[in-house]
C-alpha positions in Angstrom: 4.9 128.2 -17.9 6.8 125.4 -19.5 5.4 123.2 -16.4 1.6 124.6 -17.7 2.3 123.5 -21.2 3.4 120.0 -20.8 0.2 119.9 -18.3 -1.7 120.0 -21.0 -0.3 118.4 -23.2 -0.7 115.3 -20.9 -4.4 116.2 -21.1 -4.4 116.0 -24.2 -2.2 113.4 -25.2 -5.0 111.4 -22.7 -7.9 112.4 -23.8 -7.2 111.2 -27.2 -5.4 108.0 -25.9 -9.4 107.5 -24.5 -11.4 108.0 -27.9 -8.4 106.1 -30.1 -8.7 103.3 -27.6 -12.7 102.9 -27.7 -14.3 100.9 -30.0 -16.4 103.0 -32.5 -20.9 102.5 -32.2 -22.9 100.7 -34.7 -23.9 103.7 -36.5 -20.5 104.0 -37.3 -19.9 100.7 -38.5 -22.5 100.2 -40.5 -24.2 104.2 -40.9 -23.6 103.6 -44.6 -25.0 100.5 -45.5 -28.5 101.5 -43.7 -28.4 104.6 -45.3 -28.3 102.9 -48.7 -30.5 100.3 -47.6 -33.0 103.4 -46.6 -32.4 104.7 -50.2 -32.8 101.2 -52.3 -36.1 101.1 -50.1 -37.2 104.5 -51.2 -36.6 103.1 -54.4 -38.1 99.8 -54.7 -41.3 101.6 -52.5 -41.7 104.6 -55.4 -41.1 102.2 -58.1 -44.2 99.9 -56.6 -45.9 102.7 -55.5 -48.6 104.1 -57.6 -50.6 107.0 -57.9 -52.5 107.3 -60.4 -53.9 110.5 -61.9 -57.3 112.3 -61.1 -59.9 114.4 -63.4 -62.5 115.8 -61.2 -65.6 116.6 -62.7 -69.3 116.9 -61.9 -71.2 113.5 -62.8 -75.5 113.7 -62.3 -76.7 109.9 -61.7 -79.5 108.4 -63.6 -82.3 105.2 -63.3 -82.0 103.3 -65.9 -85.5 102.1 -65.1 -86.8 105.6 -63.1 -89.6 105.8 -61.1 -92.9 105.9 -63.2 -95.2 108.3 -62.5 -99.6 107.8 -62.8 -101.3 111.0 -64.1 -105.1 111.8 -64.0 -106.4 110.2 -67.1 -109.6 112.7 -66.3 -110.9 115.8 -64.6 -112.4 114.4 -61.7 -111.9 114.1 -57.9 -110.3 111.0 -55.8 -113.3 108.5 -54.5 -111.3 105.9 -52.5 -107.4 105.8 -52.2 -106.7 102.2 -52.5 -102.9 101.6 -51.3 -100.6 103.4 -48.3 -97.5 105.3 -49.0 -94.2 103.3 -49.3 -96.3 100.2 -50.7 -95.2 97.4 -52.4 -97.7 96.6 -55.9 -97.4 94.4 -59.2 -98.5 95.5 -62.3 -102.1 95.8 -62.7 -102.5 96.8 -58.8 -105.5 99.3 -58.2 -104.0 102.5 -56.9 -107.6 104.5 -56.8 -110.9 105.1 -57.8 -111.6 109.0 -59.4 -116.0 110.0 -58.5 -117.9 108.2 -60.9 -121.8 107.1 -61.1 -121.3 103.2 -61.4 -120.1 101.0 -58.2 -116.4 100.3 -58.9 -116.1 97.3 -57.5 -119.3 96.2 -59.0 -118.5 96.7 -62.4 -115.1 95.7 -62.1 -116.2 92.1 -60.7 -118.2 92.0 -63.8 -116.2 93.1 -66.3 -113.9 90.3 -64.6 -116.5 87.5 -65.4 -117.5 88.7 -68.4 -114.2 88.4 -69.9 -113.7 85.0 -68.5 -116.7 83.8 -70.4 -115.5 85.4 -73.5 -112.0 83.7 -73.2 -113.7 79.9 -72.2 -115.9 80.6 -75.3 -118.5 78.4 -73.7 -121.8 77.4 -76.3 -124.0 79.4 -73.8 -123.3 82.1 -70.9 -124.8 82.0 -68.4 -125.5 85.6 -67.4 -128.3 84.4 -65.0 -125.9 83.3 -62.5 -124.2 87.0 -62.8 -125.1 89.3 -60.0 -128.0 91.9 -61.7 -126.3 95.2 -61.1 -129.1 98.1 -61.2 -128.8 101.1 -63.4 -127.0 102.7 -60.1 -124.4 99.8 -59.7 -123.9 100.4 -63.5 -124.0 104.3 -63.8 -122.2 105.3 -67.6 -122.3 101.8 -68.3 -126.2 101.0 -67.4 -127.7 101.2 -71.0 -125.1 99.3 -72.8 -125.5 96.3 -70.8 -129.7 96.0 -71.3 -128.9 96.1 -74.5 -126.6 93.2 -73.6 -128.6 91.6 -71.5 -131.8 91.8 -74.1 -129.8 89.9 -76.5 -128.6 86.8 -73.7 -132.3 86.9 -73.4 -133.0 86.1 -77.9 -129.2 83.3 -77.5 -131.0 81.7 -74.3 -134.0 81.4 -76.4 -132.1 78.9 -78.8 -130.5 76.6 -76.1 -132.1 75.1 -72.6 -135.6 74.2 -73.5 -136.2 77.0 -76.0 -138.0 77.7 -79.1 -134.9 77.0 -81.5 -134.3 73.8 -78.9 -138.0 72.7 -79.0 -137.6 73.4 -83.4 -134.1 71.4 -84.0 -135.5 68.6 -81.7 -138.9 68.0 -84.3 -137.1 68.2 -86.9 -135.1 65.6 -86.1 -137.5 63.3 -85.1 -138.8 63.9 -88.2 -135.7 63.2 -90.7 -135.6 60.5 -88.5 -138.6 58.6 -88.9 -137.8 59.9 -93.3 -135.2 58.4 -92.8 -136.2 54.5 -91.1 -139.1 54.8 -94.4 -136.3 55.9 -96.7 -134.5 52.3 -95.2 -137.5 50.6 -95.2 -138.3 50.8 -98.9 -135.1 50.5 -100.4 -135.2 47.4 -98.8 -138.5 46.3 -100.2 -137.3 46.8 -103.3 -134.3 45.2 -102.9 -135.9 42.4 -102.2 -138.7 42.6 -105.3 -135.7 42.6 -107.5 -134.4 39.4 -106.6 -137.3 37.8 -106.7 -137.8 39.1 -109.4 -134.7 37.8 -111.1 -135.5 34.6 -109.4 -138.6 34.7 -111.5 -137.4 35.0 -114.5 -134.5 32.1 -114.0 -137.3 29.6 -113.3 -139.6 30.4 -116.2 -136.6 30.7 -118.7 -137.2 34.1 -119.7 -135.3 36.9 -121.0 -137.3 39.9 -121.0 -140.4 38.5 -123.7 -144.0 38.2 -122.3 -143.1 39.8 -119.1 -143.6 43.8 -117.6 -141.7 44.8 -114.7 -144.4 47.3 -114.3 -146.6 44.2 -113.9 -145.6 42.9 -111.1 -147.1 44.1 -107.3 -145.7 43.9 -103.8 -149.2 44.8 -101.3 -150.7 46.3 -104.2 -147.3 48.9 -104.9 -145.8 48.2 -108.5 -142.2 48.7 -108.6 -141.8 51.8 -110.3 -144.1 53.2 -107.8 -141.9 52.2 -105.0 -139.3 54.0 -106.7 -140.7 56.6 -107.0 -141.4 56.5 -103.0 -138.0 56.5 -102.8 -136.9 59.3 -104.4 -139.0 60.5 -102.9 -138.4 59.7 -99.5 -134.8 61.2 -100.7 -135.9 64.2 -101.2 -137.7 64.9 -97.8 -134.0 63.9 -96.2 -132.6 66.8 -98.3 -135.6 69.3 -97.0 -134.8 68.6 -93.5 -131.4 68.7 -93.8 -131.3 71.7 -95.4 -133.5 73.0 -92.9 -131.7 71.8 -89.8 -128.7 73.7 -91.3 -131.5 77.3 -91.6 -131.4 76.6 -87.9 -128.1 76.0 -86.9 -127.0 78.9 -88.9 -130.1 81.3 -87.2 -128.4 79.9 -84.0 -125.3 80.7 -85.2 -126.7 84.5 -86.2 -128.1 84.9 -83.1 -125.1 83.7 -80.8 -122.9 85.9 -82.4 -124.5 88.5 -82.3 -124.4 88.4 -78.5 -120.7 87.5 -78.7 -120.3 90.8 -80.4 -122.5 92.6 -77.8 -120.4 90.7 -74.9 -117.0 92.1 -76.4 -118.3 95.6 -77.4 -119.4 95.2 -73.6 -116.2 94.5 -72.5 -114.3 97.1 -74.4 -116.7 99.9 -73.2 -116.1 98.5 -69.0 -112.2 98.9 -70.4 -112.6 102.3 -71.4 -114.7 102.8 -68.2 -111.9 101.8 -66.3 -109.0 103.5 -68.0 -110.8 106.9 -67.5 -112.2 105.8 -63.8 -109.9 103.4 -61.9 -106.1 104.3 -62.2 -104.1 101.6 -61.4 -100.0 100.6 -61.6 -98.1 100.1 -64.4 -94.8 98.4 -62.9 -93.6 96.4 -60.3 -92.5 99.0 -57.2 -93.0 101.0 -54.1 -95.9 103.4 -54.5 -95.0 107.3 -53.8 -97.9 109.7 -53.0 -97.6 112.8 -54.6 -97.5 115.7 -51.7 -101.2 117.3 -51.7 -102.4 113.6 -52.6 -106.1 112.7 -49.7 -109.6 111.4 -51.0 -112.1 113.8 -52.6 -109.5 116.0 -53.7 -110.1 117.6 -57.1 -107.9 116.2 -59.5 -107.0 118.2 -63.7 -106.2 116.3 -66.3 -102.4 114.9 -66.5 -102.0 115.6 -62.9 -99.5 113.6 -61.6 -101.0 111.0 -58.4 -98.6 108.6 -57.7 -95.2 107.2 -58.6 -94.1 103.7 -59.0 -91.1 103.1 -57.7 -89.3 100.0 -59.1 -86.4 100.1 -56.9 -84.1 97.7 -58.9 -80.6 100.6 -58.2 -79.3 100.1 -62.1 -77.7 103.5 -62.3 -75.1 105.2 -64.4 -74.0 108.7 -64.5 -73.1 111.5 -67.0 -69.8 113.7 -67.2 -69.1 116.3 -69.8 -65.7 117.0 -69.7 -63.3 119.8 -72.0 -61.8 119.1 -74.9 -58.3 119.4 -73.2 -59.7 116.6 -70.4 -61.9 114.6 -72.3 -58.3 113.4 -74.6 -57.0 112.1 -71.5 -60.0 109.4 -71.0 -60.5 106.1 -72.2 -62.9 103.2 -71.9 -62.6 101.3 -68.8 -60.6 104.4 -67.0 -62.0 103.7 -63.3 -64.3 106.3 -61.4 -64.1 106.9 -57.6 -67.7 108.8 -56.9 -68.5 110.9 -53.7 -72.5 111.2 -53.5 -73.1 114.5 -52.3 -74.6 114.7 -48.2 -73.1 111.5 -48.1 -70.3 112.1 -45.4 -66.8 109.9 -47.3 -66.2 108.2 -43.6 -69.8 107.3 -42.4 -70.5 105.7 -46.5 -68.7 104.2 -49.2 -67.6 105.8 -52.5 -69.2 104.6 -55.2 -66.9 102.6 -58.4 -67.6 102.5 -61.9 -65.9 102.8 -64.9 -66.2 104.8 -68.5 -68.5 103.3 -70.3 -68.6 105.0 -73.7 -67.7 108.5 -74.8 -69.3 110.9 -77.6 -67.0 112.2 -79.3 -69.4 114.9 -81.1 -69.4 117.9 -78.0 -72.3 120.3 -77.6 -72.6 124.2 -78.6 -70.9 124.9 -75.3 -67.4 122.5 -76.7 -68.3 120.0 -73.8 -68.3 116.1 -74.4 -70.4 113.5 -72.7 -68.3 110.7 -70.4 -71.0 107.6 -70.1 -70.3 105.6 -66.5 -71.3 102.4 -65.8 -71.8 101.7 -61.6 -70.2 99.2 -60.6 -73.1 97.4 -57.6 -72.0 95.6 -54.6 -73.9 95.2 -51.4 -72.2 98.6 -49.8 -74.1 100.3 -52.0 -77.5 99.3 -50.0 -76.2 102.2 -47.9 -77.2 105.1 -50.5 -80.3 106.1 -51.5 -79.6 107.2 -54.8 -82.1 109.3 -56.8 -82.3 110.0 -60.8 -81.0 113.5 -61.2 -78.7 113.2 -57.9 -75.2 115.4 -57.9 -72.1 114.2 -57.0 -68.4 114.3 -57.1 -66.3 112.6 -59.3 -62.8 111.5 -60.4 -61.4 109.7 -63.0 -58.1 107.9 -62.5 -56.5 108.2 -66.6 -52.9 107.8 -65.9 -52.1 105.0 -63.5 -47.7 105.6 -63.6 -45.5 105.0 -60.0 -44.3 107.4 -58.3 -41.0 106.2 -59.2 -42.4 106.7 -63.2 -43.6 110.2 -62.8 -40.3 111.5 -61.2 -38.4 110.1 -64.7 -40.9 110.8 -66.8 -41.0 114.4 -65.2 -36.7 114.1 -65.6 -36.7 113.2 -68.8 -39.1 115.9 -70.2 -36.7 119.0 -67.9 -33.7 118.3 -69.6 -35.0 117.8 -73.3 -34.9 114.5 -74.0 
């Protein structure tokens, strides 16, 4: 019994000696320092990593320049579609023709040339150089064009060898002859005065014994020549009045023609608005589902859309009062468009642009979001009225700051 106790004591003594004599591992020697370092690193990361509070809501996207509808100005039938679906067009491009008694292309060509003449304001508009359109080509504009053409014939008569041109040529020749005769008579009268003064000086006559009226020159007395000069001056005035009257008649003919020309262009533009659909802005043409040639269209029915594709969008969020008061202008907003998986498509980013402080009847406040455009947004095909999910990041504090704030709040400081 005593021998067994001695052996156990010897055995334990050897184990204890081995444990005591073995050097401690690195964990035992540096464990405290490592633990302290890990704690410091966790505290530092919690102070560096920021975790914002997010207000989640639904956002509706709107375009600053949404697609514009092209509507029918009349009840009618589509005669011809001039553009393809998805085609890019410029403002003013013709999109379609409505059925009309007139030839659309012929009328448009005629109006274009007449507007060109009107802007140039030429002395003579040569309508004969324009293609003569028959009644079937002009349709509703035929009667107005016939009135215009009749006025043109009267107007043309004033120029290009017409009767007014001939009358003006005759009056000009008569006026030139009278002016020439007037100049000669005036020169003869001045020479006669010079001769008279010379004879008076030679005879040393001081106006006595000589009557100016009895001096002759080619059988005419001095007073007769003066009367003839006055008569010729009157003839010049009469011919100049005739020229003024003729020019006034020419101006009236010209004004009448251009008035009718302007009226015809106005009627043509009114016809164009009724029977020709055109794009009001630059953009891509989008057909309505049932558009085809020969289709009956009602008044104000939508036929095309013009999509400018400028990607200028903004969003609107409605928030309750408790959430609205946490939002400030400039807060960042993260937007995920529905039906687009965020694993494949990037988020949209924006900022709070304006906050409407007046609520509606449901006690909701409107918050406007300005979207930040980027090259990655081109993968998202947005449309006006599209719904998306938004997160407004309000309080962007660190994890340590939040723990400290909650601790202070919980202990009542």
